[in-house]
N, C-alpha and C positions, 0 to 999 in steps of 0.2 A: 504494500500500500504506500509506503514511504517513497519508493522509487517512482511510482505513478505520479504522486503529488509533486515530487522534485522535478520530474520531467515536464509536467504541465507548467509549473512555475518558470522553469528555464525557457520553455518555448514561448510563453507570453512575454517574458523579459527580452528575449532575442528579437521577436517580431516587432516589438515597440521601437527598437533601435534600427533594425534592418528589415527590408521586405523579404519574405521567404522566397526561396528559389521558385521560378515560374512553374515548373513541372514537379515540384517536390511531392505533392499528393499523388500524382500519377505514378511516380517512381516508387513511392511507398506502397501504393496499391499493387503494383506489379510484383513487388517482393511478397506481399501478403498472398496474392493469388498463387504464386509459386510455392510458397511454404505450405499453405493449406491444401492446395491441389495435390501435391506429392504426399502429404500426410494422409489425406483421404484415400489416395490410391494404395498406400501402404496398409492402412487398416482394412480396406477391402481385400487386398491380397492375403493378409494374415487370416481373414475370415474364410478363405478358400473360394472366393467368387471367381467366375470366368473372366477372361481378359477384357471383353467388352464392358463387363460390369465394373471392373477395376478402373478403367478409363472413365466411365460414366460417373462413378462415385467420386473419383478424384476431381473431375470437372465440376460437379455439383457442389462438393465441399469447398473448392476454391472460389467459385463464383458467388456462393451464398452470402459471404461477408460483404462483398461489394453491393449486392442487391439490398441488403439491410441498410448499409451506409447511405446509399442513394435514396432509398425510401424514406429514411429518417430526415434526410436533407431536402425532401420534397422535389427530387429530381427523377427523371426517367433513368432507371438502372442501365448501366453500360451494356449489360448483356442483352437488353431489349432495343438498343439503339441500332439503327440500320447499318449493317456492314462492319461494325466494330470487331476488331480482332481481340476479343476478350475470352470468351469460351473457347474459341479456336486455339488460342495460345495454351490454355489449360489442356485441351484435348491433345495437342501436339506434344507438350511436355510430359504429360502422364503416359502417353503412348510410347515416347522414347524411353521413359523410365521402365515401363513394362517390358519392352523389347530387350533392353540391356540386362534386366534381371533374368529374363528367360534365356539370354545368351550366356549367362554364367557370371556376369559382373557382380561384384559385391554390392549389396543394397545401398550402403552409404555413398559409394561412388556413383551408382546409377541415379540416386536421389539428387545429388548435386548437379549432375548433367541434366536431368529432367527439369530441375528448377532453373538452371541457366537457360534452357530452351524457352521456358515460359517467359522469363524476364526479358530475354532478347527479342522474342516475337512481340510481346506487349510494348516494350519500350521503343522498338523500331517503328511500330505502327503509329506512334503518336506524332513525332516530328515529320515523318514522311507521308502521313495521311493514308497509310495502307488500310484498305478496307476490302471486305469480301464483295463480290458482285451481288447485286440485289435483283431478284426476279420481279418484273413488272408486267402486267397485262396491258396490251395496247387498248387505248380508248377508241371507240368507234364514233 
């Protein structure tokens, strides 16, 4: 509890003197998505679920925090915004983690590589505006 209070006070003091970095929240969110995505995949893997369920549970676990944050901030969650590479980053990273563990790589190394994939995809999509193509019906 003391660490949380100290971190909050330091953050408030810092932002009073200097503006926070422009994409600080997006970067922190990418790290959170990576950590919780891989943790969810590891729990699903330990539970003996199939590969597709491991990736799905990792993706849901990773993205749920962002959905809650955005809902509490009265914003449309990133996962629901058209074309955002959010869940896609989690799918890719948890998929890489799963493939590496099945190939025999130790879980900690596979987890770090999976997290790196999630962070790189999510962080790269922000400045470069990378998005998935969206399907649209033609209006007559």
